[in-house]
N, C-alpha and C positions, 0 to 999 in steps of 0.2 A: 504494500500500500504506500509506504513511504517512497519507494522507488518510482511509483506511478506519479505521485505529486511532483517529484523532482524532475521527471521526464516531461511532464506537462509544463512546468515552469521554464524548462530549457527551450521547449518549442515556442512558448509564448515570448520569451526573451528574444529568440532568433527571429520571430515574426516582427516584433517591434523594431529590431535592428534593421531588418530587411526593408520595412516601410520607411524608416528614417533615411536609409541609403537611397531609396527610390526618390523620396522628396528632395534630398540633396542634389541628386543628379538631374532631376526635373528642373529645379530652380537654377542650376548651373546652365543647363541647355537653354532655358528661357532668357537668361541674361547674356548669352553669347551673341556677339554681333556677326552677322553673315555678310562678309565683304565680297563684292563681285568686281573683278578686274574690268576696267573700261578703257584703259590706255596704258600701253607699255612702250617705253622708249629705251634707248641705250643707257640713260642715266637714272631712270626711275620707273616706277609702276604706280598708277593711280587706281584706287579701288573705291567703290561707292557702297554705302550702306542704304539699300533701298527702303529699309524699314524706318529710316530717319526722315523720309519725305514728309513734309507738312507744308502748311501755308500760314502766312501772317499778313494781314491787310491785303489779301488777294495775290500776294507774291509767294510763289513756292520756294522752299529751301530744302537743302539736302546736305549730308555730311560725307566728305571724302577723306580717304587716307592716302597719303603719298609716301611711298617707301623708296628711299634713295639708295643707289648702289654704293656710293661713297659718302663719308661724313660731310655734312654741310656746315658751313660757318655762318653764325648769326652775329651781327654786330650792329647795335643801334645805341647811339649815345655812349654811355658807360657800360652797357650790358653786352657781354660776349659769352657765347657758348657754342657747342657743336651739337648737332642732332642728326638722326638718320631717318626720322619719320615725322610727318606732321598730319594732324587732323584738322580739316577746314570745313566750317559751315558756310555755305554759299547760298545767297538768295538771288532770285532772278525776277526781272520785269520782262515777261514774255512778249508783251506788246511792243515795248521800246527796244528790245534786244540789249538789255543792260543787266549788270550783275554787281553784287558787292559781297565781299567776304566778311561775315559778321563776327567770326571768332576763329582763332588759330591756336592749336596746342602743339607743342614741340616735345618729342620724345628722344631719349638717348638710345644707345645700342642695347641696353638692358630693358627697354620698353618702359623706362621710368620717366614720368612727366617732368620736363625741365622748366617749361614756361608756358603760360597761356596769355594770349593777348586779345583784346577787343579788336574787331575789324573796322572796316570803313562805314561811315554813316551814309555817304553819298553813293549812288549807283554810278558805274562807269560802263561805257560801251564794251560789248564783247568784241574781240578781234577775230576776224575771219580766220579759220584754220587753227585757232588756238584751243587749248584744253578747255578753257571756260566756254568757248563757243560750242564745243562738242557736248559739254555737260549741260549747257543751256538747252540744246536740242532734246536731250534725254528728259530733263526735268519738265520742260514745257510740254512735251508729248504726254508725260504722265498727268500733268495738270489738265490737259484737254480730255484725256481718257476718264478722269474722275469728275468731269463737268465744270472745270474752271474756264478761264479766258480762252 
């Protein structure tokens, strides 16, 4: 009888541990970002997080990640550092073919956040055959598909 109670408690404990592990894995999978490559060049690769697509004031925005092959040097005023990756949130005016980067985060070789900056307030024209022009095409197409401009 005592053996039966012990066996039941072991199974119950194993079930609780199994459920806990399942919840942990599910929450990890839900928080993982699914990056899709949209541009690959000799010096870098740009990926987009399609789940980050959203709109603010009728202008769509999305987050991209750029991974560089070589360390990049950042220097602005007294601030200097190197980075290998940046994440940029870009917003687009699909009617005027303009964009602005609203935030940029820089990461080192160990994927540690080095610096975050606010982006531009003003929209600027996208340049034909540029990465931002290609990204604008993608984002504005999604906006039209979901019923935007």
